[in-house]
N, C-alpha and C positions, 0 to 999 in steps of 0.2 A: 482612586482605585488603581489607575494606570501607574502612578508613582510607586505604589506598593509592589506591583508586579515587576517594575523595572529594578527594584532593589533586592528582589529575592535571590537572583543568581549571584550578585556580588556578596550578599550576606552569607550564602552557602560557602563561597570560596573563602571568605574571611573566617568563618567558623571553622572550616577545615584546616586552614593555616594555623589558627590559634590552638586547635586541638593537637595538631602535629607538633607544634612548638612545645606544648606542655608535655608531650610524650617524648620529647627530645629526638624527633625524627628530622633528618635532613631533607627538607621539603624539595628543594631544587634538584638534588641528586635523585630522589625518588621519582620526581616528575620526568627527568630525562631518561631514567631507566624504563619507565612506562612508555614513553614516546619511542624509545629504541625498540621495544617489543612490538609496537604497532606496525612498524615497517614490514616485517615478514607477513603479517596478517593482511595488509593492504596488497602486497604482491601476490599472495595466494588468492585473494578475492577478485582481483582485476579481471582475469579471463572470464569468470562467471558473470560478473556485472556487465562486461563488454558484450558478451553473448546475448544476454537478456535484452540489453539496449538495442543491439542490432536487429534481433528477431522482432522486437516490438515495432521498430520502424519499417522493416520489411513487411510485416503483417498489415500495416496501415497502407503503405505505398503500393503494394502489389494488387490491392483490390480484394484480397482475401477477407478482410474485415467486413467490407460491404456485402460480399457474396454470402458469407457465413451469417451475417445479420439478417439478410433476406430469408435464408434457409431456416434459421432458428426462430424467427418471429412467430410463426404459427404455434410452435411448441411452447414458447414463452407465453403466448396469449392464452393457450389452453390451461396453463398453470396459474394464471392470474397476473402475470407480469405484463405491464403495458408494452406494446410494440415500440413505443417512443424511446424507451430506455435500453433497448437491445444493444446499440453501439456502446453505451456506458458499461454494460455488463460484460461485453467482450474485451474492452480495453483495460478495465480496472485490474484484473489479475496480472497484467503485464506492466502497466505504466501508471504511476500516480499523477504525473503532470499531464499525460494524455487524457486521463479520466477527468481531471479538473477542466480541461478544455471542452471535453464532451459534455460535462455537467453544465458549463456555461452556455453551450449551444442549446441544451434542453431548456434552460431558463429563458433564453432569448426567444426561442421558437414557440414554447407552450405557456410561458408565464411562470412566475415563481410560486404562485398559489395553486397551480393545476395539480391534478392527481399524479400525472407523470413526473412533475418536478418534486413532489413530496416523496414519491417512491424512489426517485433517483437520489435524493438527498439521504434518505435512510440507507439505501443500498451502498452509496459511496461512503458514508460515515461508519458503517458497520462492517466494512471489509478492508482487506489489506492487499497489497500487490503481491500475490501469492508466489509468482515465479521469481521475483526479485528477492523476496525474503527467503525463499527456498534455496536460491543460489548462495546467499550469504550464509545461511545456517549450515548448509551441507558442504561448503567449500573446505572447511577444516576437518571434516570427518574422514576417517580411513575407510570404514564400512558404510557404504551409501545405499540406502533403500529409498531413493528419491522418488521413484515412480509411485510407490504405494502412498507415501506421504503427500505427494501432489494430487493424486486421485482423491484421497480423503479430504484434502483442503478444498479442491474444486467442488466436490459434492456438498460439503458443508457450506461453502459460499453460495451455491445455487439454492440450497434449502433455506438459508437465511434470507435470500432475496425473495423467495416465494412467501415466506412468513412476514417479511417487512411490508411487502405489497398488500398482503391480506390485512395487516394491521392498519396500513394507510387507508385502505378502503373502508374499514370500520370506523376509524377516527375521523 
C-alpha cells in the first residue's frame, strides 16, 4: 500500500506532462511563468506570516498562554471541555507545530486512551490554524474585513470543540 502512495505524485506529474504535450503546451515555459508569478505572492505574504509567527512565540514565552489557560479553564469545564486540553485549544488557532507539541504532552501526561486525549485528538484534527490561514487569505485582498472573519472562525472553532468533546463523552 505504501508503494502505491509513493507513486501517486509522480504519476500525477507524468499524466500532466503527457496531457500538456498532447495539447502542444510548452511545459517548461509554463512552469517558469508560474514560478515567476509566485515570487510577488510570497513577498506580499511574508509580513503577515512573520507577524503571526512572532505573536505566537510571544504569546507562549510571555506567560500569557498559561494565565489565559488558568482563567478560561472554568468556562471550558462548564461547556464540557476538559481542563486538560485548554493549552491545546489556545495554541491551535495560532500554531500547528505548537499544537502538535501540546498534543504530545497531553498524550504523555494523561495517556492516549484517556478522555482528554480523545477530545484533544478530535479538536486538533477538526480545526485549522485560524490566524495563519487568515493572514494568508487576507494578504492579497484590497478590502479587508479580517476582524469579522476571525470572530466567526474563532466562534465556530470553539463550538466545534464543544461538540467534539460531547461526542467523545458519548462514544
